[in-house]
N, C-alpha and C positions, 0 to 999 in steps of 0.2 A: 388396445383393443381389435376387435375381430372386425373385419369389413365385413356388413353384409350385405352380400346379394341383390334386397328386395327390403320394401318393408311391410308390405303388409303378405301373411304366409301363404301358402299352397291349401287349395281348397281341397279338402281329400287328409289332411294330414292328420294322423293319428296326433296326441295332446302324448308329451314327453320326446319326440322326433323335433331335432334342430334343424329341423328343411331353408335354414335363411343361411347355411354354414357351406362352402363349398368343402371339398376335401382337402384344397388346398390351406384351405384358410384353421383346419385342425390340424394337420404335422405345423403351420407358423406360430402356435399354442404351443407346441412338445419345444419349437428350439428359445421359444423366454427364458422354458422350464429349465432347459437342457443345462444352461448356465450354471445351477447350482450341483453345486457336490454328490446329491443323493436328491433324487424325485421320488415321493409317496403318489400313490395310486391316489388317492384323495386329495393330494394337491392335481392331478390329474382332470379328477371330474368335480370339484371345483374351480376350475378353470372356464370350466362351461356350463357351471351353471347344473344346479339339481335336477333336472328334466333333459338330458342326455344320455336319456339313451342310445339311440343310435350309436353320437359318434363313439360313445367309451366303448361300444361293443368294435367299431372300426377301426380304432386305434389299436386297440387288442388286439383285433386279424392284423395288423400294419405291423407288426412289431413278433409277432407269432411267425409271418412269414420274411420277417426281417435278421441279418446277422441277432439280432439280441437272442434271438431261438437255442446259439450254441450255446446260453447260460445253460448247465445244468434244472434240470426241474421247471426252469423258466417257461417251458410253451404247458409243463400240467399246471402251474398257478392261472397261469392266464386262461386255460380252457377250463377253470373250473369257477374265474369272476364269468368269465364271456357266460354259463350254465344259470348258472343266478342273478346273472343282470337280464335272461334271456324270457326267466321264466319270473321274474316282476314284471316285465312287457306286458307278459302270457298273462299276469291277473292283475293286468289293468291300472299297476298303480302310479304313480303321478311323480312321485321322488322317488331318484335311486335311494338306495339303503346299503352299506356300506359295513359290515362289523365291522371294528375298533383293528384287527389282529390283521385284517384284511387291506385298512384304507391306510395303514403306518408299513406297508412290504412296501420298497424302495427298490429303485434301482440305480446305479452311476451313471452321473450326469454325463462321462464319461462316452459311456457304453450307445449312450444313449445316441448324445452328440452321432457317434459313429454309424447309426443306423439313418437319421437324419435323410442324409443323403439317398441315401434308396428310395425310404418311405415320399421324397418329395416326386420323384423321377414318378411311383407310380402314381402321389397323387395326380398329378400336374397331368398325365394317361388317363385315367381315368373321369379328371373335370370335360376332357375335350371329348370322350367318347358317348358319356353317358346323356339320356334325353326322356326328358320327363312327359310322362304319362305312357308309356310305351307297355303295352300290353297290364297297363296300371287297374284291372280287376284284381292280380296279383302280391300286389300294393297295398288298395285299399281295402274298404271293410266287405265282407269278413275278411278279401284274402289274403289278408298279412298276414293272418295268423300259420299261414305254411312258412315265412320267410322266419319269421321270430321260432316259430317250435324246431323249425331247423337249425337255427342258429343253438339253440339249448342243444340241440342233439348231437353239435358239432362239439360240443364244452364239452359234452360227458364223456365222450371220448378223445378228445387230447390223452388225460394223463391216462385213461385205459390203455391207450397204443404209441404212449410214452418210448419202448424201446425198439420198433416197427420206423424202421431209417426212414426218414421226408415224410409221415404222417402228418404228423404235426404241423408241418407248411401245406400239404395239401389242403390239411381241415380247413387251418385257418385262410387259407382263398379262400374256399369254399365259408368262410364267415364272412368273407370283406365283402365277395358278391354279396352277400341275403344285405348285411349290414347297409351297402352303399343302392341298393335297386327301393330299401325305405327310406334311405335317405335322399335321391334324387325321382323315388316318383319312378326308374326305372322298369315295369316286370321281367324286362328281358336278362336281368341280370339275375333272376330269381331263375329262371331256366340255367344261366350258364352254370351258377350256383350247385345246382342238383349233379348236374354234369361231372363237376367237378367232387363231389361228395361220392359222385359211384364211384371215381378211383380209389376211391378208399377200403372196398368194397375189394379190389386185384391188390392192394398190396402189401396183405397177408400173406396172400397166396403165392405172389413171388416169393417175398421174403423165405419163409419156407422151402420155396422150389431152390433158392439159393443155401441155406443153410445143408438143405441132401445132398447136391452137388457136390458141396465142398466136403463134408462127410465121406461120401460115398472115394472123392478122392484120396480124403487122408486115409481111408481104411484099407485102398491100394497099395499107397506107400510104404503105411506096416507090413502088407502083407509081404512081398518083395525087401524089405529089409529081412525083415525075417526070417 
């Protein structure tokens, strides 16, 4: 069982946010599941209960920025689920709902175990630096709509920008900040997430510039050979 940080929920925390878990607690739960050959998304959701919107977003974001992102189309799949869960939060659902074919999707336990070391280090850092009630208006009503909507936007963009190098990792880092700001009620992380998200605008431009440079060099080389 996970260790609770306190018995009373924090004031101002929206329903569906598992406010009594630390980030390290969430990763520790994955360590139990990682002993299996394959781990389904439904098993991850069930390990925190049906109201754990924010922990789901947080762990999916951790997976996207971890070595698991090297699995083909994994980032697109996680992005789709991030958008789906975020939209349910915006619609003020009390229970997380996932289609059966989504919940049955699995990750190899071996891959998950390999990523847990990285995820634990990230979790420990966040548990040390976060502080509740900092810029709290960004994570209390009605301000929390901003990080929720931005999580949905990041999720939608992940499949669209799959071919752009590092875009999924940047988007995953932004979702990580937004979800963590909701979990810990630290509004400063929403500001950091917005700054990270702004980098996504630069990535396609940089990728296009690099492709153009390669094309120019290739054309020049071909011209010399001719």
